[in-house]
C-alpha positions in Angstrom: 0.0 0.0 0.0 1.6 3.3 -1.1 1.6 6.3 1.2 0.1 9.6 0.1 2.5 12.2 -1.1 2.8 15.2 1.2 1.9 18.5 -0.4 4.2 21.4 0.3 2.2 24.6 0.4 3.7 27.8 -0.9 3.0 31.6 -1.2 4.8 33.6 -3.8 5.5 37.4 -3.4 6.9 39.2 -6.5 5.9 42.6 -7.8 6.3 41.8 -11.5 2.9 40.5 -12.5 4.1 38.6 -15.7 7.0 37.1 -13.9 4.9 36.0 -11.0 2.4 34.4 -13.3 5.2 32.5 -15.0 6.6 31.3 -11.6 3.2 30.1 -10.5 2.9 28.1 -13.8 6.3 26.7 -13.2 5.5 25.7 -9.6 2.3 24.0 -10.8 4.5 21.5 -12.6 6.0 20.3 -9.4 3.8 17.3 -8.4 3.8 17.8 -4.6 4.0 21.7 -4.5 0.8 23.8 -4.2 0.6 27.5 -4.5 -2.0 28.6 -2.0 -1.5 32.3 -2.4 0.4 35.1 -4.2 0.9 38.8 -3.9 2.5 41.7 -5.7 3.8 43.7 -2.8 5.2 43.1 0.7 2.2 44.3 2.7 -0.3 42.1 0.8 2.3 39.3 0.9 2.5 39.4 4.7 -1.3 39.3 4.9 -1.5 36.3 2.6 1.3 34.5 4.4 -0.3 35.1 7.8 -3.7 33.9 6.5 -2.4 30.8 4.7 0.5 29.7 7.0 2.3 28.1 4.1 5.2 25.6 4.4 7.3 27.8 2.3 7.3 31.5 1.3 9.0 32.5 -1.9 10.1 36.1 -1.9 11.6 38.5 -4.5 14.1 41.0 -3.1 13.3 44.2 -5.1 9.8 45.4 -4.4 8.3 48.8 -3.9 8.1 49.7 -0.2 9.5 46.9 2.0 12.1 44.7 0.2 12.0 41.0 0.4 15.0 41.0 2.8 13.1 43.4 5.1 10.1 41.2 4.9 11.8 38.1 6.4 11.6 39.1 10.1 7.9 39.9 9.7 7.3 36.6 7.9 8.9 34.8 10.8 6.6 36.6 13.3 3.3 36.0 11.5 4.1 32.5 10.3 6.6 30.9 12.7 6.7 27.5 10.8 7.1 29.0 7.3 10.5 28.7 5.7 11.6 31.5 3.4 13.3 31.0 0.0 14.6 34.1 -1.8 14.1 33.9 -5.5 15.9 36.9 -7.1 17.8 38.2 -10.1 20.5 39.5 -7.7 23.6 37.4 -7.4 25.2 40.0 -5.1 27.0 38.5 -2.2 25.8 41.3 0.1 22.2 40.5 -0.6 22.7 36.8 -0.2 24.4 37.3 3.2 21.8 39.8 4.4 19.0 37.4 3.4 20.5 34.5 5.2 21.2 36.6 8.3 17.6 37.8 8.3 16.4 34.3 8.5 16.0 33.0 4.9 16.6 29.3 4.5 17.2 29.3 0.8 18.5 31.5 -2.1 18.0 30.8 -5.8 18.5 33.0 -8.8 15.8 33.5 -11.4 18.3 32.6 -14.1 18.9 29.2 -12.4 17.1 26.1 -13.9 13.6 25.5 -12.5 14.9 22.4 -10.8 16.9 24.6 -8.5 13.8 26.3 -7.1 12.1 22.9 -6.7 15.1 21.6 -4.8 15.2 24.7 -2.6 11.5 24.3 -1.7 11.9 20.6 -0.8 15.1 21.2 1.2 14.0 24.1 3.3 10.7 22.3 4.0 12.8 19.5 5.4 14.4 22.0 7.8 17.7 22.4 5.9 19.4 25.3 4.1 19.7 25.5 0.3 21.8 27.7 -1.9 21.8 27.1 -5.7 25.2 26.1 -7.1 25.4 29.6 -8.8 24.8 31.3 -5.5 27.2 29.0 -3.6 29.9 29.8 -6.2 29.4 33.5 -5.8 29.7 33.3 -2.1 32.9 31.2 -2.2 34.5 33.4 -4.9 33.8 36.5 -2.8 35.2 34.8 0.4 38.4 33.6 -1.4 39.2 36.7 -3.6 37.6 39.5 -1.7 36.8 40.8 -5.2 33.7 42.7 -4.2 35.4 44.8 -1.6 38.5 45.4 -3.8 36.6 46.6 -6.9 34.7 49.2 -4.9 31.3 48.1 -6.2 28.5 50.1 -4.7 26.4 47.1 -3.7 26.9 47.6 0.1 25.5 51.1 0.0 22.8 51.0 -2.6 19.4 49.6 -1.9 18.2 46.5 -3.8 16.2 48.7 -6.2 19.1 51.1 -6.7 21.4 48.2 -7.3 19.0 46.8 -10.0 18.8 50.2 -11.7 22.5 50.8 -11.5 23.1 47.5 -13.2 20.8 48.4 -16.1 22.3 51.9 -16.4 25.8 50.4 -16.5 24.6 48.1 -19.4 23.6 51.2 -21.4 19.9 51.3 -21.0 18.3 54.8 -20.9 15.7 56.0 -18.4 12.7 54.9 -20.5 14.0 51.4 -21.1 14.9 50.9 -17.4 11.4 52.0 -16.5 9.9 49.5 -19.0 12.1 46.6 -17.8 11.3 47.2 -14.1 7.6 48.2 -14.6 8.1 51.5 -12.9 7.7 55.1 -14.0 10.5 57.2 -15.7 10.2 59.6 -12.8 10.9 56.9 -10.3 14.0 55.9 -12.3 15.2 59.5 -12.3 14.8 59.8 -8.5 16.7 56.5 -7.9 19.4 57.6 -10.4 19.9 60.9 -8.5 20.3 58.9 -5.3 22.8 56.6 -7.0 24.8 59.5 -8.3 25.0 61.0 -4.8 26.1 57.8 -3.2 28.7 57.3 -5.9 29.9 60.9 -5.9 29.1 61.4 -9.6 28.4 64.9 -10.8 26.9 64.0 -14.2 24.9 61.2 -15.7 27.7 60.5 -18.2 30.2 60.1 -15.4 27.8 57.7 -13.6 27.3 55.6 -16.8 31.1 55.3 -17.3 31.7 54.3 -13.7 29.0 51.7 -13.7 30.0 50.3 -17.0 33.6 50.0 -15.8 32.5 48.2 -12.6 30.4 45.7 -14.6 33.5 44.8 -16.6 35.6 44.1 -13.5 
């Protein structure tokens, strides 16, 4: 007599609607994983997590208002048995470390194969910690080489959203394109760009672009 497969309940919080829908469709292919709720911002996410008490909460980092990292302590308060997996485009060692220190049990990149998110969900539900191979390599490289500190990259001072925008600016995208990619207004991009310029001591946009481009090449 075969035993029934235990269902792992999940809640997904990501502010990009199309990406969130794609992730939900991907999770639906995992035979013992069930999405019992989703949200597009941190406040709604905490409400859904508190209501559903899922086994696993899957959080993006960059969201308007409270970031995914900032959400983690609140998730642990409202759903004490819920394990957190960060699912982000950021492979920044600072963000990974901050997430784990805040109480996340897993960290997977959105560029990783779907099987990595599946493995993370199963592993953290079993009470263990999971970093995808890409994330683990990033952490190890940073520890061994100290490259992040040596190159003077601004990741330790920029917020997650500023880091995301800085990366796109460094790749040569203009304000309108950055706004389109991140589903935010051009005005919001300009405000963040001004903050980035101040933190990086750049007097002009051209100087900022050159510095960010140079850092991406390091």
